[in-house]
PQR file with spaces between the fields and no chain letter, atoms N, CA, C, O and H, PARSE charges and radii, in Angstrom:
ATOM       1  N    UNK     1       0.846   -1.177    0.000 -0.4000 1.5000
ATOM       2  CA   UNK     1       0.000    0.000    0.000 -0.0000 2.0000
ATOM       3  C    UNK     1       0.892    1.242    0.000  0.5500 1.7000
ATOM       4  O    UNK     1       1.852    1.334    0.765 -0.5500 1.4000
ATOM       5  N    UNK     2       0.566    2.164   -0.848 -0.4000 1.5000
ATOM       6  CA   UNK     2       1.331    3.409   -0.928 -0.0000 2.0000
ATOM       7  C    UNK     2       0.379    4.564   -0.685  0.5500 1.7000
ATOM       8  O    UNK     2      -0.630    4.713   -1.374 -0.5500 1.4000
ATOM       9  H    UNK     2      -0.214    2.089   -1.469  0.4000 1.0000
ATOM      10  N    UNK     3       0.714    5.382    0.308 -0.4000 1.5000
ATOM      11  CA   UNK     3      -0.108    6.535    0.650 -0.0000 2.0000
ATOM      12  C    UNK     3       0.738    7.781    0.449  0.5500 1.7000
ATOM      13  O    UNK     3       1.782    7.935    1.083 -0.5500 1.4000
ATOM      14  H    UNK     3       1.533    5.261    0.868  0.4000 1.0000
ATOM      15  N    UNK     4       0.300    8.656   -0.415 -0.4000 1.5000
ATOM      16  CA   UNK     4       1.024    9.890   -0.725 -0.0000 2.0000
ATOM      17  C    UNK     4       2.442    9.616   -1.219  0.5500 1.7000
ATOM      18  O    UNK     4       3.352   10.408   -0.973 -0.5500 1.4000
ATOM      19  H    UNK     4      -0.548    8.531   -0.930  0.4000 1.0000
ATOM      20  N    UNK     5       2.625    8.511   -1.906 -0.4000 1.5000
ATOM      21  CA   UNK     5       3.929    8.186   -2.466 -0.0000 2.0000
ATOM      22  C    UNK     5       4.935    7.649   -1.470  0.5500 1.7000
ATOM      23  O    UNK     5       6.111    7.511   -1.807 -0.5500 1.4000
ATOM      24  H    UNK     5       1.886    7.868   -2.106  0.4000 1.0000
ATOM      25  N    UNK     6       4.509    7.338   -0.240 -0.4000 1.5000
ATOM      26  CA   UNK     6       5.408    6.817    0.782 -0.0000 2.0000
ATOM      27  C    UNK     6       5.050    5.360    1.020  0.5500 1.7000
ATOM      28  O    UNK     6       3.929    5.072    1.440 -0.5500 1.4000
ATOM      29  H    UNK     6       3.554    7.451    0.035  0.4000 1.0000
ATOM      30  N    UNK     7       5.969    4.426    0.764 -0.4000 1.5000
ATOM      31  CA   UNK     7       5.641    3.021    0.974 -0.0000 2.0000
ATOM      32  C    UNK     7       5.477    2.703    2.451  0.5500 1.7000
ATOM      33  O    UNK     7       6.054    3.364    3.315 -0.5500 1.4000
ATOM      34  H    UNK     7       6.880    4.660    0.423  0.4000 1.0000
ATOM      35  N    UNK     8       4.685    1.684    2.721 -0.4000 1.5000
ATOM      36  CA   UNK     8       4.433    1.252    4.092 -0.0000 2.0000
ATOM      37  C    UNK     8       5.672    0.590    4.678  0.5500 1.7000
ATOM      38  O    UNK     8       6.496    0.043    3.945 -0.5500 1.4000
ATOM      39  H    UNK     8       4.216    1.147    2.020  0.4000 1.0000
ATOM      40  N    UNK     9       5.802    0.639    5.991 -0.4000 1.5000
ATOM      41  CA   UNK     9       6.936    0.000    6.642 -0.0000 2.0000
ATOM      42  C    UNK     9       6.777   -1.513    6.564  0.5500 1.7000
ATOM      43  O    UNK     9       5.668   -2.045    6.613 -0.5500 1.4000
ATOM      44  H    UNK     9       5.133    1.084    6.586  0.4000 1.0000
ATOM      45  N    UNK    10       7.899   -2.179    6.445 -0.4000 1.5000
ATOM      46  CA   UNK    10       7.875   -3.634    6.421 -0.0000 2.0000
ATOM      47  C    UNK    10       7.890   -4.201    7.827  0.5500 1.7000
ATOM      48  O    UNK    10       7.686   -3.481    8.804 -0.5500 1.4000
ATOM      49  H    UNK    10       8.800   -1.747    6.406  0.4000 1.0000
ATOM      50  N    UNK    11       8.135   -5.497    7.917 -0.4000 1.5000
ATOM      51  CA   UNK    11       8.167   -6.168    9.223 -0.0000 2.0000
ATOM      52  C    UNK    11       9.377   -5.759   10.053  0.5500 1.7000
ATOM      53  O    UNK    11       9.366   -5.875   11.279 -0.5500 1.4000
ATOM      54  H    UNK    11       8.301   -6.082    7.123  0.4000 1.0000
ATOM      55  N    UNK    12      10.400   -5.289    9.393 -0.4000 1.5000
ATOM      56  CA   UNK    12      11.622   -4.916   10.109 -0.0000 2.0000
ATOM      57  C    UNK    12      11.451   -3.632   10.905  0.5500 1.7000
ATOM      58  O    UNK    12      12.305   -3.311   11.731 -0.5500 1.4000
ATOM      59  H    UNK    12      10.409   -5.194    8.397  0.4000 1.0000
ATOM      60  N    UNK    13      10.406   -2.912   10.688 -0.4000 1.5000
ATOM      61  CA   UNK    13      10.210   -1.659   11.418 -0.0000 2.0000
ATOM      62  C    UNK    13      10.891   -0.502   10.729  0.5500 1.7000
ATOM      63  O    UNK    13      11.052   -0.496    9.509 -0.5500 1.4000
ATOM      64  H    UNK    13       9.712   -3.173   10.017  0.4000 1.0000
ATOM      65  N    UNK    14      11.280    0.456   11.500 -0.4000 1.5000
ATOM      66  CA   UNK    14      11.869    1.672   10.943 -0.0000 2.0000
ATOM      67  C    UNK    14      13.292    1.428   10.479  0.5500 1.7000
ATOM      68  O    UNK    14      14.013    0.593   11.025 -0.5500 1.4000
ATOM      69  H    UNK    14      11.148    0.451   12.491  0.4000 1.0000
ATOM      70  N    UNK    15      13.671    2.170    9.473 -0.4000 1.5000
ATOM      71  CA   UNK    15      15.035    2.093    8.971 -0.0000 2.0000
ATOM      72  C    UNK    15      15.913    3.064    9.753  0.5500 1.7000
ATOM      73  O    UNK    15      15.486    4.183   10.034 -0.5500 1.4000
ATOM      74  H    UNK    15      13.085    2.848    9.030  0.4000 1.0000
ATOM      75  N    UNK    16      17.129    2.661   10.109 -0.4000 1.5000
ATOM      76  CA   UNK    16      18.017    3.587   10.818 -0.0000 2.0000
ATOM      77  C    UNK    16      18.453    4.715    9.887  0.5500 1.7000
ATOM      78  O    UNK    16      18.692    4.490    8.701 -0.5500 1.4000
ATOM      79  H    UNK    16      17.476    1.752    9.881  0.4000 1.0000
ATOM      80  N    UNK    17      18.553    5.909   10.420 -0.4000 1.5000
ATOM      81  CA   UNK    17      18.973    7.056    9.628 -0.0000 2.0000
ATOM      82  C    UNK    17      20.481    7.095    9.442  0.5500 1.7000
ATOM      83  O    UNK    17      20.970    7.662    8.465 -0.5500 1.4000
ATOM      84  H    UNK    17      18.359    6.092   11.383  0.4000 1.0000
ATOM      85  N    UNK    18      21.212    6.508   10.355 -0.4000 1.5000
ATOM      86  CA   UNK    18      22.668    6.539   10.288 -0.0000 2.0000
ATOM      87  C    UNK    18      23.211    5.140   10.545  0.5500 1.7000
ATOM      88  O    UNK    18      22.883    4.510   11.550 -0.5500 1.4000
ATOM      89  H    UNK    18      20.815    6.047   11.149  0.4000 1.0000
ATOM      90  N    UNK    19      24.031    4.670    9.640 -0.4000 1.5000
ATOM      91  CA   UNK    19      24.634    3.347    9.790 -0.0000 2.0000
ATOM      92  C    UNK    19      25.939    3.411   10.578  0.5500 1.7000
ATOM      93  O    UNK    19      26.390    2.395   11.107 -0.5500 1.4000
ATOM      94  H    UNK    19      24.297    5.182    8.823  0.4000 1.0000
ATOM      95  N    UNK    20      26.550    4.591   10.661 -0.4000 1.5000
ATOM      96  CA   UNK    20      27.837    4.715   11.331 -0.0000 2.0000
ATOM      97  C    UNK    20      27.644    4.873   12.834  0.5500 1.7000
ATOM      98  O    UNK    20      26.595    5.311   13.306 -0.5500 1.4000
ATOM      99  H    UNK    20      26.184    5.416   10.231  0.4000 1.0000
ATOM     100  N    UNK    21      28.675    4.506   13.561 -0.4000 1.5000
ATOM     101  CA   UNK    21      28.647    4.655   15.019 -0.0000 2.0000
ATOM     102  C    UNK    21      28.779    6.134   15.373  0.5500 1.7000
ATOM     103  O    UNK    21      29.398    6.891   14.624 -0.5500 1.4000
ATOM     104  H    UNK    21      29.528    4.150   13.177  0.4000 1.0000
ATOM     105  N    UNK    22      28.208    6.558   16.499 -0.4000 1.5000
ATOM     106  CA   UNK    22      28.342    7.964   16.894 -0.0000 2.0000
ATOM     107  C    UNK    22      29.799    8.304   17.212  0.5500 1.7000
ATOM     108  O    UNK    22      30.603    7.432   17.542 -0.5500 1.4000
ATOM     109  H    UNK    22      27.705    5.944   17.106  0.4000 1.0000
ATOM     110  N    UNK    23      30.109    9.581   17.104 -0.4000 1.5000
ATOM     111  CA   UNK    23      31.471   10.054   17.380 -0.0000 2.0000
ATOM     112  C    UNK    23      31.799    9.831   18.853  0.5500 1.7000
ATOM     113  O    UNK    23      30.894    9.730   19.682 -0.5500 1.4000
ATOM     114  H    UNK    23      29.456   10.290   16.835  0.4000 1.0000
ATOM     115  N    UNK    24      33.086    9.753   19.183 -0.4000 1.5000
ATOM     116  CA   UNK    24      33.478    9.591   20.584 -0.0000 2.0000
ATOM     117  C    UNK    24      32.972   10.758   21.435  0.5500 1.7000
ATOM     118  O    UNK    24      32.730   11.858   20.937 -0.5500 1.4000
ATOM     119  H    UNK    24      33.821    9.834   18.509  0.4000 1.0000
ATOM     120  N    UNK    25      32.823   10.487   22.714 -0.4000 1.5000
ATOM     121  CA   UNK    25      32.279   11.488   23.637 -0.0000 2.0000
ATOM     122  C    UNK    25      33.122   12.756   23.652  0.5500 1.7000
ATOM     123  O    UNK    25      32.573   13.858   23.669 -0.5500 1.4000
ATOM     124  H    UNK    25      33.020    9.594   23.119  0.4000 1.0000
ATOM     125  N    UNK    26      34.441   12.621   23.645 -0.4000 1.5000
ATOM     126  CA   UNK    26      35.289   13.814   23.723 -0.0000 2.0000
ATOM     127  C    UNK    26      35.106   14.709   22.512  0.5500 1.7000
ATOM     128  O    UNK    26      35.178   15.931   22.642 -0.5500 1.4000
ATOM     129  H    UNK    26      34.887   11.726   23.631  0.4000 1.0000
ATOM     130  N    UNK    27      34.870   14.132   21.328 -0.4000 1.5000
ATOM     131  CA   UNK    27      34.637   14.959   20.139 -0.0000 2.0000
ATOM     132  C    UNK    27      33.301   15.677   20.233  0.5500 1.7000
ATOM     133  O    UNK    27      33.190   16.844   19.858 -0.5500 1.4000
ATOM     134  H    UNK    27      34.812   13.140   21.223  0.4000 1.0000
ATOM     135  N    UNK    28      32.293   14.984   20.730 -0.4000 1.5000
ATOM     136  CA   UNK    28      30.983   15.621   20.870 -0.0000 2.0000
ATOM     137  C    UNK    28      31.027   16.737   21.899  0.5500 1.7000
ATOM     138  O    UNK    28      30.381   17.769   21.719 -0.5500 1.4000
ATOM     139  H    UNK    28      32.383   14.035   21.034  0.4000 1.0000
ATOM     140  N    UNK    29      31.786   16.543   22.985 -0.4000 1.5000
ATOM     141  CA   UNK    29      31.902   17.591   24.003 -0.0000 2.0000
ATOM     142  C    UNK    29      32.664   18.799   23.472  0.5500 1.7000
ATOM     143  O    UNK    29      32.320   19.939   23.786 -0.5500 1.4000
ATOM     144  H    UNK    29      32.310   15.704   23.131  0.4000 1.0000
ATOM     145  N    UNK    30      33.698   18.554   22.670 -0.4000 1.5000
ATOM     146  CA   UNK    30      34.440   19.673   22.074 -0.0000 2.0000
ATOM     147  C    UNK    30      33.541   20.464   21.137  0.5500 1.7000
ATOM     148  O    UNK    30      33.574   21.694   21.142 -0.5500 1.4000
ATOM     149  H    UNK    30      33.977   17.629   22.415  0.4000 1.0000
ATOM     150  N    UNK    31      32.732   19.767   20.326 -0.4000 1.5000
ATOM     151  CA   UNK    31      31.799   20.459   19.431 -0.0000 2.0000
ATOM     152  C    UNK    31      30.811   21.296   20.232  0.5500 1.7000
ATOM     153  O    UNK    31      30.522   22.437   19.872 -0.5500 1.4000
ATOM     154  H    UNK    31      32.706   18.767   20.322  0.4000 1.0000
ATOM     155  N    UNK    32      30.292   20.727   21.322 -0.4000 1.5000
ATOM     156  CA   UNK    32      29.330   21.461   22.138 -0.0000 2.0000
ATOM     157  C    UNK    32      29.979   22.705   22.749  0.5500 1.7000
ATOM     158  O    UNK    32      29.378   23.779   22.758 -0.5500 1.4000
ATOM     159  H    UNK    32      30.527   19.800   21.614  0.4000 1.0000
ATOM     160  N    UNK    33      31.199   22.562   23.256 -0.4000 1.5000
ATOM     161  CA   UNK    33      31.903   23.707   23.837 -0.0000 2.0000
ATOM     162  C    UNK    33      32.205   24.764   22.774  0.5500 1.7000
ATOM     163  O    UNK    33      32.108   25.960   23.046 -0.5500 1.4000
ATOM     164  H    UNK    33      31.688   21.689   23.249  0.4000 1.0000
ATOM     165  N    UNK    34      32.569   24.331   21.573 -0.4000 1.5000
ATOM     166  CA   UNK    34      32.861   25.283   20.497 -0.0000 2.0000
ATOM     167  C    UNK    34      31.606   26.043   20.079  0.5500 1.7000
ATOM     168  O    UNK    34      31.655   27.253   19.856 -0.5500 1.4000
ATOM     169  H    UNK    34      32.648   23.359   21.352  0.4000 1.0000
ATOM     170  N    UNK    35      30.496   25.345   19.973 -0.4000 1.5000
ATOM     171  CA   UNK    35      29.240   26.009   19.607 -0.0000 2.0000
ATOM     172  C    UNK    35      28.821   26.981   20.703  0.5500 1.7000
ATOM     173  O    UNK    35      28.350   28.080   20.409 -0.5500 1.4000
ATOM     174  H    UNK    35      30.456   24.362   20.154  0.4000 1.0000
ATOM     175  N    UNK    36      28.989   26.586   21.969 -0.4000 1.5000
ATOM     176  CA   UNK    36      28.642   27.474   23.080 -0.0000 2.0000
ATOM     177  C    UNK    36      29.525   28.727   23.053  0.5500 1.7000
ATOM     178  O    UNK    36      29.025   29.842   23.198 -0.5500 1.4000
ATOM     179  H    UNK    36      29.372   25.694   22.209  0.4000 1.0000
ATOM     180  N    UNK    37      30.837   28.543   22.868 -0.4000 1.5000
ATOM     181  CA   UNK    37      31.757   29.683   22.845 -0.0000 2.0000
ATOM     182  C    UNK    37      31.440   30.616   21.677  0.5500 1.7000
ATOM     183  O    UNK    37      31.492   31.837   21.821 -0.5500 1.4000
ATOM     184  H    UNK    37      31.243   27.637   22.750  0.4000 1.0000
ATOM     185  N    UNK    38      31.116   30.044   20.532 -0.4000 1.5000
ATOM     186  CA   UNK    38      30.768   30.873   19.374 -0.0000 2.0000
ATOM     187  C    UNK    38      29.491   31.664   19.633  0.5500 1.7000
ATOM     188  O    UNK    38      29.391   32.826   19.242 -0.5500 1.4000
ATOM     189  H    UNK    38      31.074   29.052   20.415  0.4000 1.0000
ATOM     190  N    UNK    39      28.518   31.043   20.288 -0.4000 1.5000
ATOM     191  CA   UNK    39      27.271   31.764   20.563 -0.0000 2.0000
ATOM     192  C    UNK    39      27.500   32.886   21.567  0.5500 1.7000
ATOM     193  O    UNK    39      26.906   33.956   21.440 -0.5500 1.4000
ATOM     194  H    UNK    39      28.599   30.099   20.606  0.4000 1.0000
ATOM     195  N    UNK    40      28.345   32.660   22.557 -0.4000 1.5000
ATOM     196  CA   UNK    40      28.666   33.714   23.526 -0.0000 2.0000
ATOM     197  C    UNK    40      29.408   34.854   22.832  0.5500 1.7000
ATOM     198  O    UNK    40      29.147   36.024   23.111 -0.5500 1.4000
ATOM     199  H    UNK    40      28.828   31.790   22.660  0.4000 1.0000
ATOM     200  N    UNK    41      30.324   34.521   21.937 -0.4000 1.5000
ATOM     201  CA   UNK    41      31.064   35.553   21.206 -0.0000 2.0000
ATOM     202  C    UNK    41      30.135   36.374   20.319  0.5500 1.7000
ATOM     203  O    UNK    41      30.250   37.598   20.270 -0.5500 1.4000
ATOM     204  H    UNK    41      30.536   33.570   21.710  0.4000 1.0000
ATOM     205  N    UNK    42      29.226   35.721   19.626 -0.4000 1.5000
ATOM     206  CA   UNK    42      28.281   36.442   18.765 -0.0000 2.0000
ATOM     207  C    UNK    42      27.381   37.331   19.611  0.5500 1.7000
ATOM     208  O    UNK    42      27.090   38.463   19.225 -0.5500 1.4000
ATOM     209  H    UNK    42      29.133   34.726   19.666  0.4000 1.0000
ATOM     210  N    UNK    43      26.942   36.835   20.749 -0.4000 1.5000
ATOM     211  CA   UNK    43      26.116   37.651   21.636 -0.0000 2.0000
ATOM     212  C    UNK    43      26.888   38.881   22.106  0.5500 1.7000
ATOM     213  O    UNK    43      26.321   39.971   22.186 -0.5500 1.4000
ATOM     214  H    UNK    43      27.178   35.915   21.062  0.4000 1.0000
ATOM     215  N    UNK    44      28.166   38.719   22.416 -0.4000 1.5000
ATOM     216  CA   UNK    44      28.991   39.855   22.812 -0.0000 2.0000
ATOM     217  C    UNK    44      29.138   40.875   21.698  0.5500 1.7000
ATOM     218  O    UNK    44      29.078   42.079   21.948 -0.5500 1.4000
ATOM     219  H    UNK    44      28.627   37.834   22.351  0.4000 1.0000
ATOM     220  N    UNK    45      29.329   40.409   20.475 -0.4000 1.5000
ATOM     221  CA   UNK    45      29.450   41.324   19.334 -0.0000 2.0000
ATOM     222  C    UNK    45      28.149   42.078   19.120  0.5500 1.7000
ATOM     223  O    UNK    45      28.164   43.288   18.894 -0.5500 1.4000
ATOM     224  H    UNK    45      29.378   39.431   20.272  0.4000 1.0000
ATOM     225  N    UNK    46      27.025   41.377   19.188 -0.4000 1.5000
ATOM     226  CA   UNK    46      25.716   42.031   19.013 -0.0000 2.0000
ATOM     227  C    UNK    46      25.493   43.065   20.111  0.5500 1.7000
ATOM     228  O    UNK    46      25.014   44.164   19.835 -0.5500 1.4000
ATOM     229  H    UNK    46      27.013   40.394   19.371  0.4000 1.0000
ATOM     230  N    UNK    47      25.835   42.727   21.352 -0.4000 1.5000
ATOM     231  CA   UNK    47      25.679   43.676   22.451 -0.0000 2.0000
ATOM     232  C    UNK    47      26.568   44.901   22.239  0.5500 1.7000
ATOM     233  O    UNK    47      26.142   46.028   22.491 -0.5500 1.4000
ATOM     234  H    UNK    47      26.225   41.834   21.576  0.4000 1.0000
ATOM     235  N    UNK    48      27.794   44.684   21.780 -0.4000 1.5000
ATOM     236  CA   UNK    48      28.702   45.797   21.511 -0.0000 2.0000
ATOM     237  C    UNK    48      28.150   46.706   20.416  0.5500 1.7000
ATOM     238  O    UNK    48      28.201   47.930   20.538 -0.5500 1.4000
ATOM     239  H    UNK    48      28.140   43.769   21.575  0.4000 1.0000
ATOM     240  N    UNK    49      27.625   46.113   19.355 -0.4000 1.5000
ATOM     241  CA   UNK    49      27.063   46.904   18.255 -0.0000 2.0000
ATOM     242  C    UNK    49      25.859   47.706   18.736  0.5500 1.7000
ATOM     243  O    UNK    49      25.719   48.877   18.382 -0.5500 1.4000
ATOM     244  H    UNK    49      27.584   45.119   19.256  0.4000 1.0000
ATOM     245  N    UNK    50      24.999   47.104   19.528 -0.4000 1.5000
ATOM     246  CA   UNK    50      23.818   47.819   20.030 -0.0000 2.0000
ATOM     247  C    UNK    50      24.234   48.957   20.949  0.5500 1.7000
ATOM     248  O    UNK    50      23.690   50.058   20.854 -0.5500 1.4000
ATOM     249  H    UNK    50      25.112   46.153   19.815  0.4000 1.0000
ATOM     250  N    UNK    51      25.198   48.706   21.844 -0.4000 1.5000
ATOM     251  CA   UNK    51      25.654   49.771   22.747 -0.0000 2.0000
ATOM     252  C    UNK    51      26.294   50.913   21.975  0.5500 1.7000
ATOM     253  O    UNK    51      26.085   52.081   22.300 -0.5500 1.4000
ATOM     254  H    UNK    51      25.640   47.812   21.921  0.4000 1.0000
ATOM     255  N    UNK    52      27.072   50.577   20.955 -0.4000 1.5000
ATOM     256  CA   UNK    52      27.695   51.610   20.123 -0.0000 2.0000
ATOM     257  C    UNK    52      26.636   52.410   19.383  0.5500 1.7000
ATOM     258  O    UNK    52      26.727   53.635   19.302 -0.5500 1.4000
ATOM     259  H    UNK    52      27.242   49.628   20.691  0.4000 1.0000
ATOM     260  N    UNK    53      25.654   51.743   18.852 -0.4000 1.5000
ATOM     261  CA   UNK    53      24.586   52.397   18.094 -0.0000 2.0000
ATOM     262  C    UNK    53      23.756   53.317   18.996  0.5500 1.7000
ATOM     263  O    UNK    53      23.345   54.392   18.560 -0.5500 1.4000
ATOM     264  H    UNK    53      25.580   50.748   18.918  0.4000 1.0000
ATOM     265  N    UNK    54      23.505   52.908   20.247 -0.4000 1.5000
ATOM     266  CA   UNK    54      22.710   53.729   21.161 -0.0000 2.0000
ATOM     267  C    UNK    54      23.467   54.972   21.627  0.5500 1.7000
ATOM     268  O    UNK    54      22.840   55.961   22.006 -0.5500 1.4000
ATOM     269  H    UNK    54      23.838   52.035   20.600  0.4000 1.0000
ATOM     270  N    UNK    55      24.788   54.944   21.608 -0.4000 1.5000
ATOM     271  CA   UNK    55      25.578   56.107   22.028 -0.0000 2.0000
ATOM     272  C    UNK    55      25.608   57.200   20.974  0.5500 1.7000
ATOM     273  O    UNK    55      25.959   58.340   21.279 -0.5500 1.4000
ATOM     274  H    UNK    55      25.297   54.140   21.300  0.4000 1.0000
ATOM     275  N    UNK    56      25.248   56.876   19.750 -0.4000 1.5000
ATOM     276  CA   UNK    56      25.297   57.884   18.675 -0.0000 2.0000
ATOM     277  C    UNK    56      24.247   58.918   18.823  0.5500 1.7000
ATOM     278  O    UNK    56      24.157   59.830   18.001 -0.5500 1.4000
ATOM     279  H    UNK    56      24.963   55.950   19.503  0.4000 1.0000
């Protein structure tokens, strides 16, 4: 049975989206820390721009 062009699931259930093993914990933690640091830096730049703009 096909509904809206999507075939029905078989007996095996859902298909995995990723066949590879997840990255090691230390790599995931480094990525999380890097994303956090980048967001803090961007927030600081935005705050600096707003403060500069309000002083004009």
